N, C-alpha and C positions, 0 to 999 in steps of 0.2 A: 711422420706421424707426429702430430702435436703431443705435448707432455705439461704436466701440472708442475709446477716449483713452488715450494713452501717459502712463506715470507721469513721464517725463521726456521731453525733446526726442528722445532715442534710447534705446529701451527696451534693457536690458542681456541678453544672451543667457546664460542660467544654464548652468553646467557640468553635464554628464551626458549619456547617449547620447539622441539624438533619439527622441521617442515617435510611435506612430502613433495618431493622434486621429480619431476619427468625429464630425463636426458635423452636427447635425441641427436644421435649421429651414425652415420653409415660406417665409420670407423669401429668395428666391434671391440678390438682389444683397448682402444683409448676410452670408449664411451663405459666399458665394463670396469677399467682401472679407475675413472674417474667417479663411478657409482660407489666403489669400494671405499674411496677417500671420504666420499660425503657421508656414508654409512659409519665406517669405523672410527674415522679421524672427527668429523664433525657433528656425528650423533643424528644426521637426518635420516629420512626414509627415501632411498632412491628407487626409481622404476626405469628400466632402458627399453629404449625402442630404437631401431637401427634404419628406419626409413620414416619417411613423411606419411606414407600410408598405414604403417604400422601406429605412428602416433594419433592419426585420424580416428581409427579404431578405439583406441584407448581413451580417447577424449569424449567419443560418442559414446561409448558405454559407462564411464564414470568421471566425467569432468570435474566433477565437485570435489573428486579425490585428490587432487594436485593443487598444491598452493602456488608453485612456479614452475615453469617450463623452459628448460635451457635447450635452445634448438640451434643446429647447426644450419648454417645456408647453404653450404654447397654439399648437396647431396644427389645423386641420380635419380631420375624419374620425377620426383617431387621435390623441389628445392625449398629452403625455409620461407621465402617470399610468397611462394604457392601456398603453403600450409596456412600462413598468416592470412592470405585472402580468403581460405576456406574456413578459418576460425571466423572471421569478420562475417562471412555469408550466412554461417550457421549460428551466429551470436554467441560464441563460446568465448567467455572473457577472462580465461584464466591467463594470468600475466605471462608474458614470454620475455626471456633475455635472448638475443640473437648470438650465436657465435660466428664470428667471421674471420676472413683472412687478411694478410697484408695486401693493400691495394685496393680494398673493397669498400672504401668509404662511402662511396655512393649506395652501396647495398644496405649499409648501416642507416643511412638517411631514409631510404625508402621503407625499411623495416620499421623506423620509428613513425613513419607517416601511416604505415598500414596497422599501427597499435603496438608494436613491441615497446616494453617499457626502458628497455635498455640493450646496450651490446658490449660484447668483450672480444677482443682479437685472441684469436686460439694460440698464437705464439707467445701470446703475453700471460697466458692464465697463471693465476697465483692462488693456491688453494685458500688461503685466509681473506684474499679479497674477493674471490668468489663467494665465500660465506656471507661476508659483508654485503655484497651485491644482491644476492637472493634475498636475504633478509630485508633490505632496504626495498627491495622491490614488492616483496610481499606486503610490508608497512604500507607503502604507496598505493597498492591495490585496495587494501583494507581502509584506507581514507579515502579514496575515490568512491567506494561504495558507500562508505557513511556519508559522504556529501551528496551523492546522488539520492540516497534515500531520504535525507534531509530535505532536498529539493523536493522530491515527489511529495514529502508531507506538507511542505509549504503550499504546493500546488494543490493538494486535496483539500486543504484548510480554506483556502480562498475558494475553491469551488463550493465547498460545504457552506461557507458564510453567504456567497451569491445565491445559492439554492435556497438556503433558509430565508433569505431577505424575500426572494421571489415568492416562496410559500407564503410566507407572513402577508404579503401584499394581495395574494389570491384568497386566503382565508378571511382575512378583513374585508375584501369586496364582497364574498360568498354571505359572511356574516351580516353585513349591512343590509344586503338584499333581502336575506331571510328575515331580518328585524323589521325591514319596512313591510315585508308580505304579512308577518304576523300581525302588525299593527293595522294593516288594512283588513285582514280577517276579523279582528276584533271589532274594529269600528262597524264592519258591515253586520256582524252578529248583534251588536248594539242597536243598529238601525232595525233589524229584523224582529228584536224583542219589543220595541217600541212599537212596530206595526202589528206585532201579534198582540199586544195589550189594547191597541186602539181597534183593531179590526175584528178580532176573534172573541168568542165567548166562552165561557165554561171550561169543558174538558179539552177543546181543540186548543185554547190558549195555554192551558196548563202542560199540554204535551209538548207543545212548540217551544215553551219557554224551558221545559226539561231537557229537549234536545240542545236548544241553544247553550243553556248551562253547562251542559256535558261537554260540548266543543269548545267552549271558553275555558274549562279546566285543562283540556288536551292542549290547547294554544299555549296556556300558561304554563303548562309542564315543559312545552317543548322550547319556550322562550327562556326557562330556566335552565334547561339543559344545555341550550346553545351559549348562554351566559357562562355556564360552567366551563364548557370547553373551550371559549376563548380566554377566560382566565387561566386555565392549566396551561394553554398555548403560550400565553404571554409569558408565565413564569418560566417556562421551557425555553423559549426564546431568549430569554434574559440571563439564562445559566445560573438561576439560582433557586431553582424549586426546591424548597424543603419538604420533608415528609409531612410535617405538621401541616403546612399550607395546602398540600394536595388532599391531606385527609379532610381538612375543612370544607374543600370545595366539594369533595364527595359528599360529606354530611350535609352540607346547605342543601344539594339537590334531593338527597333522600329525604331530608325534612319537608322539603316542599312538596315532594311527590305523596309523601303520608298526609299532609295537610289537605291536598286536593282530594286524596282519596276518602279522607274522613268527610269533606263537604259533599262528596259525590253520595256518601252513605247517608247523611242527613238527608240530601236532596230527596233521595228516594223513599 
């Protein structure tokens, strides 16, 4: 049976928050003794599993509970490498340190390929070294998570910028098309009004002019609203939209709407 030896007569507890460690070994006396050392001497929280299947159940139920797994390779039914393959398949990223025996260097290499952070030989276990190892493994895992999050943020920023640029192009194209349409409508109504003046008489001419005038006011309002939306979008796109500028765009549109409403009242 493997045993744990201290680095000195009394292992020094390292600074830092206690970690939650899952210890997995089919040698119950050994793993319970190791858990006792981790808990009472080093101040960590230790949970014991005596088989790969028991470990799987614990990770399925509460994977986020454990900071590090100390996993024995040589176990019946489900060995450590099989457990690592299962963790990869189920996308469980809890960092693992593999416990190996003498003459199992190939196993250690395979374990690292499957995602283990480190390995240690059972016959060379040293309590102080284990404390350093699990803390270093946890820190490496935290660094990896932070790096992955930063890379994801960069990818999202790139996608956001690309999407925003495409939206700007689409909005600009739509705005230009609508602007041309409004200009064409205004020109057509101008021609219609001239025709009404030239061809119609009396009440009919006044009625047609009234309808055309109302349409012109609505077109003007639509043009003003479109212009306001474009100004607002350009401000947001430039990432420096201020409250006063946004309020001014709103006020300009309301003023234009009020003017057209007043003209409509005067026309009637």
